[in-house]
C-alpha positions in Angstrom: 138.7 119.0 124.4 140.0 120.4 121.1 138.4 118.7 117.5 140.6 117.3 114.9 139.8 117.6 111.5 142.2 115.8 109.1 145.4 117.2 111.0 143.7 120.6 111.7 142.4 121.6 114.9 139.0 123.4 114.9 139.6 126.3 116.8 137.0 127.7 119.6 137.1 131.4 118.2 137.3 130.4 113.5 139.6 132.5 112.1 140.4 134.6 114.9 143.4 135.8 113.3 141.9 136.5 110.2 139.9 138.7 112.0 142.8 140.9 114.5 144.9 141.2 111.0 142.6 143.1 109.2 141.9 145.3 111.9 145.6 145.5 111.9 145.9 146.3 108.4 142.6 148.0 107.9 143.1 151.9 107.0 147.4 151.5 106.7 147.3 152.0 103.3 149.0 155.5 103.8 151.8 152.8 106.0 155.4 153.0 103.9 157.7 150.3 106.0 155.3 149.3 109.0 156.1 145.7 110.2 153.5 143.8 112.6 154.7 141.4 115.2 152.2 138.8 115.6 153.6 137.1 118.8 151.2 133.3 118.2 152.7 130.2 118.4 151.8 127.7 115.6 152.0 124.6 116.3 148.8 123.7 117.7 147.1 123.3 114.7 144.7 125.6 114.3 144.0 126.9 110.6 144.7 130.6 111.2 147.9 130.0 113.1 150.1 128.1 110.4 153.2 129.8 109.0 150.7 129.1 105.6 148.4 131.2 106.9 150.2 134.2 107.5 152.0 134.1 104.6 148.4 133.8 102.3 147.6 136.8 104.5 151.3 138.1 103.8 150.0 138.3 99.9 146.3 139.5 100.6 147.8 142.7 102.1 150.1 143.1 99.3 147.1 142.7 96.8 144.7 144.6 98.7 147.0 148.0 99.4 148.2 150.6 97.0 151.5 149.8 95.4 153.7 152.3 97.7 152.4 150.7 100.4 154.7 148.0 102.6 152.8 146.4 105.3 154.4 143.2 106.6 153.5 140.6 108.8 156.2 139.2 111.6 155.4 135.8 112.8 159.0 135.1 115.1 157.4 132.4 117.5 154.9 130.3 115.0 157.4 127.4 114.5 158.3 127.2 118.6 156.6 125.3 121.0 154.7 127.2 124.0 157.3 125.4 126.0 160.2 127.2 124.0 158.0 130.4 124.3 157.4 130.2 127.6 160.9 129.6 128.7 162.6 132.7 126.4 160.2 134.9 128.0 161.3 133.8 131.2 165.1 134.1 130.1 164.0 137.9 128.9 161.5 138.7 132.0 158.4 139.0 129.8 156.1 140.4 132.5 153.7 137.5 131.8 151.8 138.6 134.4 150.4 141.3 132.2 150.0 138.8 129.4 146.7 137.3 128.7 146.4 134.0 126.4 142.5 133.1 127.6 139.7 133.7 124.7 137.3 135.6 126.5 137.9 139.0 128.3 136.9 137.7 131.8 139.2 137.0 135.2 140.4 135.0 136.5 141.3 133.0 133.2 139.4 129.6 132.8 141.9 126.9 133.4 139.6 124.9 131.4 140.0 126.3 128.0 142.7 125.0 125.2 144.8 128.1 126.1 144.7 128.3 129.3 145.8 123.9 129.3 148.4 124.9 127.2 149.6 128.0 128.8 149.5 126.6 132.2 151.3 123.2 130.7 154.5 125.6 129.1 154.9 127.2 132.4 155.0 124.1 134.5 157.1 122.2 131.3 159.5 125.6 132.3 159.6 125.1 135.7 157.9 128.2 136.6 154.5 128.9 137.9 152.3 130.6 135.3 151.3 134.5 137.2 147.9 135.2 136.3 144.7 134.5 138.4 142.6 131.1 137.6 139.1 129.9 138.2 140.6 126.7 139.6 144.0 126.0 138.6 144.4 122.1 138.5 146.9 119.9 140.1 149.6 118.7 137.7 151.3 115.0 138.7 
């Protein structure tokens, strides 16, 4: 069950996006004109998945790298719903069987954590079946 703190979800893996983004730009201060695309959805309320977080992280990159470094974060889906992302991907024929939303590196996905539950719900709302394997696929009414 997700826990809420003043309108913000307490993430099961705190500051996960901070770690990912740090790894992304670490050692790349010699890069000029790079754009990094972050494919996540921010409407769930996780502190490190909000547009304000990415705006602040962009400032960290700008201040923390050499003046000639030009690294730009792109987060096109941060304000989309999971269902909108699933629908768009289905239209574009995204190979969803090669994608992953589960927090842990285990197969099959658990289907009980919030990442799995939201993904399954998005596919159901989009009128499609999620092609990845789950430990137990829930029945939706």
